[in-house]
C-alpha positions in Angstrom: 93.7 129.5 133.1 90.3 129.7 132.0 91.1 128.9 128.5 93.2 125.9 129.2 90.2 124.5 131.5 87.4 125.3 128.7 89.6 123.5 126.0 90.2 120.3 128.6 86.6 120.4 129.2 85.7 120.5 125.1 88.0 117.7 124.7 86.3 115.5 127.6 83.1 115.9 125.9 81.2 113.3 124.5 81.2 115.3 121.1 84.8 115.4 120.7 85.1 111.4 121.6 82.3 110.8 119.3 84.0 112.9 116.7 87.2 110.8 117.0 85.5 107.4 116.9 83.7 108.5 113.7 87.0 109.5 112.0 88.9 106.1 113.2 85.9 104.1 112.0 85.1 106.1 108.7 88.7 105.4 107.4 88.4 101.8 108.3 85.2 101.8 106.3 86.8 103.7 103.1 89.2 100.9 103.1 86.6 98.3 102.9 84.5 99.9 100.4 88.2 100.8 98.4 88.1 96.8 98.6 84.6 96.4 97.8 85.2 98.7 94.6 88.8 97.6 93.6 88.2 93.7 94.0 84.3 93.5 93.4 82.8 96.0 91.5 85.2 97.1 88.9 86.0 93.5 87.8 82.4 93.2 86.8 82.4 96.6 85.3 85.8 95.5 83.6 83.6 92.7 82.4 80.6 94.4 81.0 83.1 96.8 79.4 85.2 93.9 77.7 87.9 93.9 80.3 88.8 97.9 80.4 90.9 98.6 83.6 89.8 102.3 84.4 92.9 103.0 86.2 95.3 102.3 83.4 93.1 105.0 81.2 95.3 108.2 80.5 95.9 110.7 78.0 99.3 111.5 76.8 100.6 115.0 77.1 103.8 114.4 75.4 103.0 112.5 72.5 103.9 109.1 74.3 103.4 106.0 72.1 102.5 103.3 74.7 99.3 102.4 75.4 101.0 101.0 79.0 100.8 103.8 81.8 103.7 102.9 83.9 105.8 103.4 80.0 103.8 106.4 79.3 105.0 108.4 82.8 108.4 107.3 82.0 108.3 108.8 78.7 106.6 112.1 80.2 103.6 113.8 81.8 100.0 112.1 81.7 96.8 112.7 82.5 95.2 109.8 84.3 91.4 110.0 84.1 91.0 106.8 85.2 91.7 107.2 88.4 89.2 110.0 88.5 86.7 107.8 87.4 87.8 105.2 90.2 87.2 107.6 92.8 83.9 109.1 91.4 82.9 105.3 91.9 84.2 105.1 95.4 82.5 108.2 96.3 79.0 107.2 94.7 79.6 104.0 96.7 80.7 105.4 100.2 77.7 108.1 99.8 75.0 105.5 99.0 76.1 103.5 102.2 76.1 106.4 104.2 72.6 106.7 103.5 71.4 103.6 104.2 73.2 103.5 107.5 71.8 107.1 108.4 68.2 106.0 107.1 68.5 102.9 109.4 69.3 104.7 112.3 66.7 107.7 111.5 64.1 104.9 111.3 65.7 103.0 114.7 65.7 106.4 116.4 61.9 107.2 115.9 61.0 103.9 116.8 62.6 104.6 120.1 61.1 107.9 120.5 57.9 107.2 120.3 56.2 108.8 123.5 53.3 106.9 125.5 49.8 108.5 125.1 49.2 111.3 128.0 46.7 110.2 130.0 43.0 111.2 129.0 42.0 113.9 131.2 38.5 115.3 132.2 36.5 116.3 129.3 35.4 120.0 128.7 31.8 119.0 130.2 33.8 117.5 132.9 35.4 120.2 134.0 32.3 122.5 133.6 30.6 120.1 135.8 33.3 120.5 138.4 33.5 124.2 138.3 29.4 124.2 138.6 29.7 122.1 141.9 32.6 124.1 143.4 30.8 127.7 142.7 27.5 126.2 144.3 29.4 125.3 147.5 
């Protein structure tokens, strides 16, 4: 019975709920970044590279005679390295945005943690004077 009560307690802790929230937000964030890459960044890269669409890049493995990915897949197996390029670009952009967000959060946290200055206590001389006066009594 102790196992299930411990399990229930760990589920109700803030850590598990925070993790679940982070997973959901991360999934939505991934879709936003995917759209930004597919719809904004890759067209710009395509413009710079002369209209190259990386997602359509492949290496034929069965001697396909076409340059169109869909047709090449019908003729046999292909190695679609363009999708890997796309995934790497997505990863770099997601990592950059997460870095920016964490850096901002860290700066915000440091501003909040600033502790108030400790009240100034008596100096060593003042303490020695107090001790001397107490010893005289």
